[in-house]
C-alpha positions in Angstrom: 30.4 -129.2 113.3 34.2 -128.0 112.3 35.3 -131.4 111.7 32.3 -131.7 109.6 33.1 -128.7 107.5 36.7 -129.4 107.6 36.1 -132.9 105.9 33.7 -131.3 102.9 35.8 -129.0 102.6 39.1 -131.8 101.7 36.4 -133.7 100.1 36.0 -131.0 97.2 39.7 -130.6 97.4 39.8 -133.7 96.3 37.4 -133.8 93.9 38.9 -131.0 92.1 42.2 -132.9 92.0 41.0 -136.0 90.4 38.8 -133.8 87.8 41.8 -132.3 86.8 44.2 -135.9 86.9 41.2 -137.3 84.5 41.4 -134.0 82.4 45.4 -134.1 82.2 44.9 -137.8 81.4 43.0 -138.1 79.0 44.3 -134.8 76.8 47.7 -136.2 76.7 46.1 -139.5 75.3 44.3 -137.5 72.5 47.5 -135.3 71.8 49.6 -138.2 71.6 47.0 -139.6 68.6 47.8 -135.9 67.0 51.1 -137.6 65.8 50.1 -141.0 64.7 46.8 -139.5 63.0 47.5 -139.9 59.4 43.9 -139.5 57.6 40.7 -137.4 56.8 39.1 -139.8 58.7 40.8 -139.8 61.5 41.5 -136.1 62.0 38.0 -134.9 62.2 37.4 -138.2 65.2 40.0 -136.5 67.1 38.3 -133.1 66.2 35.3 -134.4 67.5 37.0 -136.2 70.5 38.4 -132.6 71.7 35.1 -130.4 70.8 33.6 -132.8 73.4 36.1 -132.0 75.7 35.5 -128.6 75.4 32.2 -128.6 75.5 32.7 -130.3 79.0 35.8 -128.3 80.3 34.5 -124.8 80.0 37.2 -121.6 80.4 39.9 -124.0 79.2 41.0 -122.5 75.7 43.5 -126.0 75.0 40.5 -128.0 73.7 39.5 -126.1 71.5 43.0 -125.1 70.3 43.3 -128.6 69.1 39.7 -129.1 67.9 40.7 -126.7 65.6 44.5 -128.0 64.9 43.1 -131.2 64.2 40.5 -129.7 61.3 43.7 -127.5 60.2 46.1 -131.1 59.7 42.8 -133.0 58.0 42.6 -129.7 55.5 46.1 -130.6 54.8 45.3 -133.8 54.3 42.5 -132.6 51.5 45.7 -130.6 50.0 47.8 -133.8 49.6 45.0 -135.3 47.9 44.0 -132.5 45.3 40.5 -132.0 47.2 40.9 -127.7 46.9 36.8 -127.8 46.8 36.9 -129.1 50.4 38.9 -126.6 52.2 36.1 -123.7 52.7 34.4 -126.2 55.0 37.3 -127.2 56.9 38.7 -124.4 57.0 35.3 -122.7 59.0 35.1 -125.4 61.2 38.6 -124.7 62.2 37.6 -121.5 62.9 35.0 -121.9 65.0 37.3 -123.9 67.6 39.7 -121.1 67.0 37.2 -118.3 68.0 36.4 -120.2 71.2 39.9 -120.6 72.5 40.4 -117.0 71.4 37.4 -115.6 73.6 39.3 -117.1 76.6 43.2 -116.6 75.8 44.0 -113.9 74.9 47.1 -112.2 72.8 48.6 -116.0 72.3 50.8 -116.6 70.0 50.0 -120.1 69.5 46.4 -119.2 69.0 47.3 -116.3 66.2 49.9 -119.2 64.3 46.5 -121.6 64.1 44.8 -118.7 62.7 47.4 -117.7 60.1 46.8 -121.5 59.0 43.2 -121.3 58.5 43.6 -118.4 56.5 46.3 -120.2 54.5 43.8 -122.6 53.8 40.9 -120.2 52.7 43.6 -119.0 50.4 44.5 -122.3 48.6 41.3 -122.7 47.0 42.1 -120.2 44.9 45.0 -118.8 45.1 44.9 -115.9 42.2 41.7 -115.1 43.3 42.2 -115.1 47.2 45.6 -113.8 47.7 44.9 -110.6 48.2 42.4 -111.2 51.0 43.0 -114.5 52.9 47.1 -114.3 51.8 47.2 -111.2 53.5 45.3 -111.5 56.5 47.4 -115.1 57.3 50.3 -113.3 56.6 49.4 -110.5 59.5 48.7 -113.3 61.6 52.2 -114.9 61.3 53.2 -111.7 62.3 51.1 -111.1 65.2 51.9 -114.5 66.5 55.9 -114.0 65.9 55.4 -110.9 67.9 54.0 -112.3 70.6 56.2 -115.0 71.3 59.6 -114.7 69.0 61.1 -117.6 70.1 57.9 -120.0 69.1 59.1 -122.5 67.0 56.1 -123.2 65.0 56.0 -119.8 63.6 59.8 -120.9 62.7 58.3 -123.9 61.2 55.3 -122.4 59.7 57.7 -119.6 57.9 60.1 -122.0 56.9 57.0 -124.0 54.8 55.9 -121.0 53.0 59.5 -120.1 52.1 60.3 -123.9 50.8 56.9 -123.9 49.2 56.8 -120.3 47.7 58.3 -120.5 43.8 61.7 -118.3 43.4 60.2 -115.9 41.0 57.8 -114.8 43.8 60.4 -114.9 47.1 60.9 -118.3 47.6 62.9 -121.1 47.1 63.6 -124.6 48.7 67.3 -124.0 50.1 65.6 -120.7 51.4 63.5 -123.0 53.1 65.9 -125.9 54.1 67.9 -122.7 56.0 64.8 -121.8 57.8 64.1 -125.0 58.9 67.3 -125.4 60.7 66.4 -122.1 62.3 63.4 -123.6 63.4 65.7 -126.6 64.6 67.2 -125.2 67.0 64.4 -123.5 68.8 63.0 -126.4 68.9 65.9 -127.8 70.7 65.7 -124.8 73.6 61.8 -123.9 73.9 60.6 -125.7 76.8 56.3 -125.8 77.0 54.9 -123.9 79.9 53.0 -127.2 80.8 52.6 -131.1 79.8 49.2 -130.2 77.7 51.1 -127.1 75.6 51.2 -127.1 71.9 54.5 -128.6 71.1 53.9 -130.1 67.5 56.4 -130.1 64.6 59.6 -130.8 65.6 59.7 -134.1 63.5 58.2 -132.1 60.2 61.6 -129.7 60.9 63.8 -132.9 61.0 61.8 -134.7 57.8 62.0 -131.4 55.4 66.3 -131.2 56.4 66.6 -135.4 56.3 65.4 -134.7 52.5 67.5 -131.6 52.0 70.4 -133.8 53.2 70.1 -136.2 50.7 70.1 -134.3 47.6 
């Protein structure tokens, strides 16, 4: 009898180990695609993929985090294409995912940073009318993200972006932004993600802006 119990226990452990390995493998593959996606359609497909993983892996925050991030990246492509009227819908989609991530992972700098980015998308639909609402909420989330992890290089990256793209009359400038990109890159070089699946995006973006600054 003891032998059968031991065999059953070992079988359960093997199944759990296999399931974790499968989860790690598919998440690693999907996360890698974040670096190669360029179009609205590609980011939407990736968001859908992470959503399906999240639906299956209840209690894990990372699939919903990456679904939200994919949606935000889709929104950023829309911005570059001047399709501001579509940002609300995309931001609402991202909000749904980040709410689910936050329900299982609290006081996380990465989640608050994505919340900041979602509010920024909402603001960009009409900056003049929405700054006092979504703009202020975005600033608050950025401060919260930094307070939870001052070493987070993605916080430094988004701060640098904000300053870089803000006109000088409102306190920003490309020169100030480039200095902050340098700070972000220093943080990237020192930062170690908690796991192989944890957020580790953004370093290439900091390097890109700095390389553009060097060409001037």
